[in-house]
Each structure stands twice: as C-alpha cells, then as structure tokens.
C-alpha positions as CSV (number, residue, x, y, z in Angstrom):
1,M,102.4,145.7,100.7
2,E,101.5,142.5,99.3
3,F,105.0,142.2,97.7
4,V,106.6,142.8,101.1
5,I,104.4,140.0,102.7
6,L,105.4,137.7,99.7
7,L,109.1,138.4,100.4
8,I,108.7,137.7,104.2
9,K,106.8,134.4,103.3
10,I,109.6,133.3,100.9
11,F,112.2,134.1,103.6
12,V,110.3,132.1,106.3
13,V,109.8,129.2,104.1
14,L,113.4,129.1,103.0
15,N,114.6,129.2,106.5
16,I,112.2,126.3,107.3
17,I,113.6,124.2,104.4
18,L,117.2,124.9,105.5
19,G,116.3,124.2,109.2
20,L,114.5,121.0,108.5
21,A,117.2,119.7,106.3
22,S,119.8,120.6,108.9
23,L,117.9,118.8,111.6
24,C,117.6,115.7,109.6
25,T,121.1,115.8,108.8
26,W,122.0,116.1,112.5
27,I,119.4,113.3,113.5
28,E,121.1,111.1,110.6
29,R,124.4,111.4,112.4
30,K,123.6,111.2,116.0
31,G,120.5,109.0,115.6
32,S,122.4,106.4,113.6
33,A,125.1,106.5,116.3
34,L,122.6,105.6,119.0
35,I,120.9,103.0,117.0
36,Q,124.2,101.3,116.4
37,D,125.7,101.8,120.0
38,R,128.1,104.4,118.9
39,I,128.9,107.8,120.3
40,G,128.8,109.8,117.0
41,A,130.0,113.2,116.4
42,N,131.1,114.8,119.8
43,R,134.3,116.6,119.4
44,A,134.2,119.8,117.4
45,G,133.5,122.7,120.0
46,A,133.3,120.2,122.8
47,F,136.5,121.6,124.4
48,F,136.1,125.4,124.0
49,E,137.5,127.4,127.0
50,T,137.7,131.1,127.7
51,D,139.1,133.3,130.6
52,I,136.9,136.0,129.7
53,L,134.0,136.1,132.4
54,I,131.4,137.5,130.3
55,L,131.8,135.0,127.5
56,K,131.9,131.9,129.8
57,P,128.0,131.3,129.5
58,V,128.3,131.4,125.7
59,F,131.2,128.9,125.6
60,W,129.4,126.8,127.9
61,G,126.5,126.8,125.4
62,L,129.0,126.0,122.6
63,R,130.6,123.0,124.5
64,I,127.0,121.6,124.9
65,M,126.4,122.0,121.3
66,G,129.9,120.4,120.4
67,A,129.2,117.4,122.7
68,L,125.8,116.9,120.9
69,G,127.6,117.1,117.6
70,L,125.6,120.1,116.4
71,I,128.9,122.0,115.5
72,N,130.5,119.0,113.8
73,T,127.5,118.3,111.7
74,L,126.1,121.7,110.9
75,L,129.1,123.9,110.7
76,C,132.4,121.8,110.3
77,D,130.9,119.5,107.6
78,A,129.4,122.3,105.6
79,V,132.9,124.3,105.7
80,K,134.7,121.1,104.7
81,A,132.4,120.6,101.7
82,I,132.6,124.2,100.5
83,T,136.4,124.4,100.6
84,K,136.9,121.1,99.0
85,E,138.2,121.1,95.4
86,D,135.4,120.9,92.8
87,F,136.2,117.8,90.7
88,V,134.9,117.4,87.2
89,P,135.8,114.1,85.2
90,E,137.7,114.4,82.1
91,G,135.8,114.9,78.7
92,V,132.5,116.0,80.6
93,S,130.6,119.3,80.1
94,Q,131.1,121.4,83.0
95,F,127.8,123.1,82.5
96,M,125.8,119.8,82.5
97,H,127.8,118.6,85.5
98,S,126.9,121.7,87.5
99,L,123.3,121.6,86.2
100,A,122.5,118.1,87.8
101,P,122.6,119.1,91.5
102,F,120.7,122.2,90.7
103,M,118.1,120.3,88.8
104,A,117.8,117.8,91.7
105,V,117.4,120.5,94.4
106,F,115.4,123.2,92.8
107,P,112.2,121.2,92.3
108,V,112.1,120.2,95.8
109,F,112.5,123.8,97.0
110,V,109.8,125.0,94.8
111,A,107.5,122.4,95.9
112,Y,107.5,124.0,99.4
113,A,105.8,126.9,97.9
114,V,102.5,125.3,97.9
115,I,102.8,124.1,101.5
116,P,100.6,125.9,104.0
117,I,102.5,126.1,107.4
118,A,99.9,127.6,109.7
119,P,96.3,128.8,109.5
120,E,95.3,132.2,108.3
121,F,95.6,135.3,110.5
122,T,94.7,139.1,110.4
123,L,97.7,141.5,111.1
124,F,97.3,145.4,110.6
125,D,94.0,144.7,108.6
126,Y,95.7,142.3,106.2
127,T,94.5,138.7,106.1
128,I,97.7,136.5,105.7
129,R,97.6,132.9,104.6
130,P,101.2,131.6,105.5
131,Q,101.6,129.9,102.0
132,V,103.9,131.3,99.3
133,A,101.7,130.2,96.5
134,A,97.9,129.4,97.2
135,L,97.4,127.2,94.2
136,D,94.1,125.2,93.9
137,A,96.2,122.4,92.5
138,G,98.7,122.2,95.1
139,V,98.8,118.4,95.2
140,L,99.4,118.2,91.4
141,F,102.2,120.7,91.5
142,I,104.1,118.7,94.2
143,L,103.7,115.5,92.1
144,A,104.8,117.5,89.1
145,M,108.1,118.9,90.9
146,G,108.8,115.3,92.2
147,S,108.7,114.1,88.6
148,I,111.1,116.9,87.3
149,A,113.7,115.8,90.1
150,V,114.4,112.7,88.0
151,Y,116.0,114.7,85.4
152,G,118.8,115.9,87.9
153,V,119.6,112.3,88.9
154,M,119.7,111.0,85.3
155,I,122.1,114.0,84.3
156,A,124.4,113.3,87.3
157,G,124.8,109.7,86.3
158,W,125.5,110.4,82.6
159,T,127.8,113.4,83.2
160,G,129.8,111.3,85.8
161,N,131.4,109.3,83.0
162,N,131.6,106.4,85.4
163,K,129.7,103.0,85.1
164,F,128.8,103.2,88.7
165,S,127.2,106.7,88.4
166,L,125.3,105.5,85.2
167,L,124.0,102.4,87.0
168,G,123.0,104.3,90.0
169,A,121.1,106.8,87.8
170,L,119.4,104.0,85.8
171,R,118.3,102.5,89.2
172,A,117.0,105.9,90.5
173,S,115.1,106.8,87.5
174,A,113.5,103.3,87.3
175,Q,112.8,103.5,91.1
176,M,111.2,106.9,91.1
177,I,109.1,106.5,87.9
178,S,108.0,102.9,89.0
179,Y,106.8,104.3,92.5
180,E,105.4,107.5,91.1
181,L,102.6,105.4,89.6
182,S,101.4,104.3,93.0
183,M,102.0,107.8,94.5
184,G,99.9,109.4,91.9
185,I,97.0,106.8,92.3
186,A,97.2,107.5,96.2
187,F,97.0,111.3,95.5
188,V,94.0,110.6,93.3
189,T,92.5,108.6,96.2
190,I,93.0,111.5,98.5
191,I,91.6,114.1,96.1
192,I,88.5,112.0,95.7
193,V,87.8,111.9,99.6
194,Y,88.7,115.4,100.2
195,G,87.0,116.9,96.9
196,T,89.8,119.3,96.5
197,M,93.4,119.7,95.3
198,D,94.1,122.6,97.8
199,L,96.4,121.4,100.7
200,Y,94.9,124.3,102.9
201,Q,91.5,123.2,102.3
202,M,92.3,119.4,102.9
203,I,93.8,120.6,106.3
204,Q,90.8,122.6,107.3
205,Q,88.4,119.7,106.3
206,Q,90.2,117.4,109.0
207,G,89.6,119.7,111.8
208,T,90.1,119.1,115.4
209,N,88.2,115.7,115.4
210,V,90.6,112.9,115.1
211,L,87.9,110.7,113.5
212,H,88.0,113.1,110.5
213,W,91.7,112.9,110.0
214,G,93.1,111.2,106.9
215,V,94.9,108.5,108.7
216,V,91.4,107.3,110.4
217,Q,89.4,107.6,107.1
218,Q,92.1,106.4,104.6
219,P,94.5,104.1,106.7
220,L,95.3,102.0,103.6
221,T,96.0,105.3,101.5
222,F,98.3,106.4,104.4
223,I,100.4,103.1,104.4
224,I,100.8,103.0,100.6
225,L,101.9,106.7,100.5
226,F,104.2,106.4,103.3
227,V,106.0,103.3,101.7
228,V,105.9,105.0,98.2
229,G,107.3,108.3,99.6
230,M,110.3,106.7,101.3
231,A,111.2,105.0,98.0
232,E,110.7,108.4,96.2
233,T,113.2,110.0,98.7
234,K,115.7,107.1,97.8
235,R,116.4,106.5,101.5
236,G,117.1,103.2,103.2
237,P,115.8,100.5,102.9
238,F,115.2,101.9,99.3
239,D,118.7,103.3,98.7
240,L,119.5,101.1,95.8
241,P,120.6,104.2,93.6
242,E,123.5,105.0,96.0
243,S,124.3,101.6,97.7
244,E,127.8,102.0,99.0
245,S,128.6,98.3,99.0
246,E,127.6,98.0,95.2
247,L,127.8,101.3,93.5
248,V,130.4,103.4,95.7
249,A,128.0,106.3,95.9
250,G,125.7,105.8,92.9
251,Y,124.7,108.7,90.8
252,F,126.9,111.2,92.5
253,T,130.0,109.1,92.9
254,E,131.9,111.7,90.6
255,Y,130.8,114.9,92.7
256,S,132.6,116.6,95.3
257,G,132.5,119.7,97.4
258,M,129.4,122.0,97.3
259,K,127.9,119.9,94.4
260,F,128.0,116.8,96.6
261,L,126.5,118.8,99.4
262,L,123.6,120.1,97.2
263,F,122.7,116.4,96.5
264,W,122.6,115.8,100.3
265,L,120.7,118.8,100.9
266,G,118.0,118.0,98.4
267,E,117.7,114.4,99.9
268,F,117.1,115.7,103.3
269,A,114.7,118.5,102.1
270,E,112.7,115.7,100.4
271,I,112.5,113.8,103.7
272,A,111.0,117.0,105.4
273,L,108.8,117.7,102.4
274,F,107.3,114.0,102.6
275,A,106.9,114.6,106.4
276,I,105.0,117.7,105.8
277,L,102.7,116.0,103.3
278,V,101.9,113.1,105.6
279,T,101.2,115.6,108.3
280,A,99.0,117.8,106.0
281,L,97.1,115.0,104.3
282,F,96.6,112.5,107.3
283,F,97.4,114.0,110.6
284,G,95.4,117.4,110.7
285,G,98.2,119.7,109.9
286,W,98.2,122.3,112.5
287,H,95.0,121.2,114.5
288,I,95.2,120.0,118.1
289,P,93.1,117.0,118.6
290,Y,89.8,118.2,120.2
291,Y,91.0,121.8,121.0
292,E,89.8,124.4,118.5
293,L,91.8,127.6,118.0
294,S,89.2,130.2,117.3
295,G,91.7,131.5,114.5
296,G,92.4,135.0,113.3
297,T,95.2,136.1,115.5
298,W,98.9,135.9,115.1
299,W,99.6,134.2,118.2
300,E,97.2,131.4,117.4
301,A,98.8,131.1,114.1
302,L,102.0,130.8,115.8
303,I,100.8,127.9,117.9
304,G,99.2,126.3,114.9
305,H,102.7,126.5,113.3
306,L,104.5,125.1,116.2
307,V,102.1,122.0,116.3
308,F,102.5,121.5,112.6
309,M,106.2,121.6,113.1
310,A,106.3,119.2,115.9
311,K,104.3,116.7,113.9
312,V,106.8,117.2,110.8
313,V,109.8,116.6,113.1
314,F,108.2,113.3,114.4
315,F,107.7,112.0,110.9
316,C,111.3,113.1,109.9
317,I,112.8,111.1,113.0
318,L,110.6,108.2,112.0
319,Q,111.9,108.1,108.4
320,I,115.5,108.2,109.7
321,V,115.0,105.6,112.4
322,I,113.4,103.1,109.6
323,R,116.3,103.9,107.5
324,W,118.8,102.6,110.1
325,T,116.6,99.7,111.1
326,L,115.6,97.8,108.1
327,P,118.1,96.1,105.8
328,R,118.4,97.2,102.1
329,F,116.1,95.5,99.6
330,R,117.5,93.6,96.6
331,Y,116.6,95.3,93.3
332,D,114.3,92.6,92.2
333,Q,112.5,92.9,95.6
334,L,112.3,96.7,95.1
335,M,110.7,96.3,91.7
336,N,108.3,93.6,92.9
337,L,107.1,95.6,95.7
338,G,106.3,98.6,93.5
339,W,104.7,96.8,90.5
340,K,103.3,93.7,92.0
341,M,102.1,94.8,95.4
342,L,101.8,98.5,95.8
343,L,100.3,99.2,92.3
344,P,97.4,96.7,92.4
345,L,96.8,97.6,96.1
346,S,96.6,101.3,95.3
347,L,94.3,100.6,92.3
348,A,92.0,98.5,94.5
349,N,92.2,101.3,97.1
350,L,91.2,103.8,94.6
351,L,88.1,101.8,93.5
352,F,86.9,101.2,97.1
353,Y,87.1,105.0,97.9
354,A,85.5,106.0,94.4
355,V,82.5,103.6,95.3
356,L,82.2,105.2,98.8
357,K,82.3,108.5,97.4
358,L,79.7,107.8,94.9
359,N,77.5,106.4,97.4
360,G,77.7,109.6,99.6
361,F,80.0,108.3,102.4
362,F,82.3,111.6,101.8
363,T,80.7,114.8,101.2
C-alpha cells in the first residue's frame, strides 16, 4: 500500500509541476501583453463554431479559452515545438546535445520531491504526508539540485558550437555560481533560526500567527533570498545569459523543437519552485493567518493545499511582473550586485541571527 501511495504522490507532484509551469507560461504571454498595452495571444480557438446543440456549451468554453490565449499558449505552441525539426549543429555529439536540456530540467523536477504541499492527514488508517521524499535535509537537497542544473547550461553552450551560445553559457555559469554563495548563506541563516533543514517542520513552526512567519522574523533574509532566487532562475532583470539584443538567445541559441521547449519548461518550473520555497520558508506555507485547521482530515489537507497553491501563484505572478517591469542589468552591475552587495549583506545578516540564536531569541 505504501508503494501505491508513493506512486500517487509522484503523479500529483508531476501534475503540479506541469500545471504551474504552464500557468507561468500563459501569464508570461498575456501578462507581458497587458503590461505593454498589447492584446497578446487571442486568436487560436476564439472562433470555434458548431451547429450541434449538445456541443454548443463546449465550444462556448473553447472560445473563451481561445480569447484568453490559453489554447494558443498551452496547446498550439506545444504542438508547434514538438513537430519542429530537431536541428543539431555540424560536428557536435548528438548525445551531449540531447543531454543538455535533460540536465537542465531533471534537477529542477527532482527538487520538487522534498516539497511538502499540504499538512499530514489520515485516510483509511494511513497517515499520509503529501511529500514524495520526507528528507530531514530538504533545504540542502534543493540547494544541491540547483547546483547540478549549472551543468546543463554549460553543456548546452559548449555543444552549440556557436560563440553566442558559449558566451551565454559562461554568463549563466558565472551568474549562478556567484549568486549561489549568497543563496547558501541565506539558507544557513534560515536553518539557524528554525533549527532544522526539514521544510515540513519549518512550515509547522510558523503556524497561524503571522508574527512567527519567516518574513516578519527575517525580513532581510527574505529580501536577499528573493533577489538571489530571481537571479538563479535567469529571468529578467537578470536574464543576461539569454539576452536577445546581445546573444540571440544565449546558451540555447542552437536548440529547436522539443529540446528548446525543455529549456523553457525548466525555467518556468524553476520560477514555480522558487515561489514554493518563498511560500514555505517565509509565508507560513499552508497556514491561514489566525485560523487553525485542526488537522488530520483529508478535506482540511485539501484546504491547506489550496491556500499553499494560492500563495505560490501570487509569487509566480510577482516574479513575471518584475521581469516585465525592470530593465536588464549590465553584466558588471549584475556581478557587483552579487559580490559587493548581496554577499557582504548576507554574511552580516548571518552573523546577526547567529548572535540572536546564541542569546536565546529563537528556541
């Protein structure tokens, strides 16, 4: 029975990953259009008609989805990418060329395994924790998976056999490694305050009292991690590795079809993963402010999951709005921010909370 429960957990988490990545893709398309005073995708499916009476409500729904750009973004774009020719540059190892998008996506997907998406509940005398792998070192595991993703970017730039791809890969690796220092120090600060590396325990410690939430107790840690997390996802204003005006498309310039789509899927899955981490570490996870769920029943776990997902969607939208609002940094500004501002600030922040912990402020 435990094996069946594990398979159901994996299925649910995979659907959450794909659902959040698809949602981010759609918000990216329509959100950027609204910010830039454009209409955006609104044609595919918007003019579906039928004379069959029983199908009219279905086609009405399809027209609404078409006008909102859902069919264009989530169906037409995917079909177009899958059916496109898979181009591989001359003189390049096909295996290594195909390995790069897999290496970029796989660590992100695996990182979701340690994310608790709802409180524990009991069903048919089984106590179920909605978490694929209940690791005590969940935060460390996520940091490790983020580090492995650098290899996919580097392989993509190298196998592209293109100067723009290589420059994009060098930028991406330097950016990700530089900002991982501040990210690691921010995680250490969080671990000191909570006294655990288990994400589930961190959420439980915050509870329903907003004053105990991470964003109230560690506001500077939240700001540092939010900035660093956006840099790690390589999204604007930190999108130097793929800046179209300088490097065509950066490290995946020589990718097409499904491989190109995998890079995009990985990026949007990273956005969702970062939103989940912010929600879990700083905003109480599934807890509702000043309203305690007694816990233990499936419907309360479902309510907790919906609350958790609502917070996650908010931070996904926030990242995309920031991406389309702020101008891109110059590369020297990007490095200065990481090394000269965020790194010293994160070290000072770590020292401050270590002193507070030693003096009994956090138990």
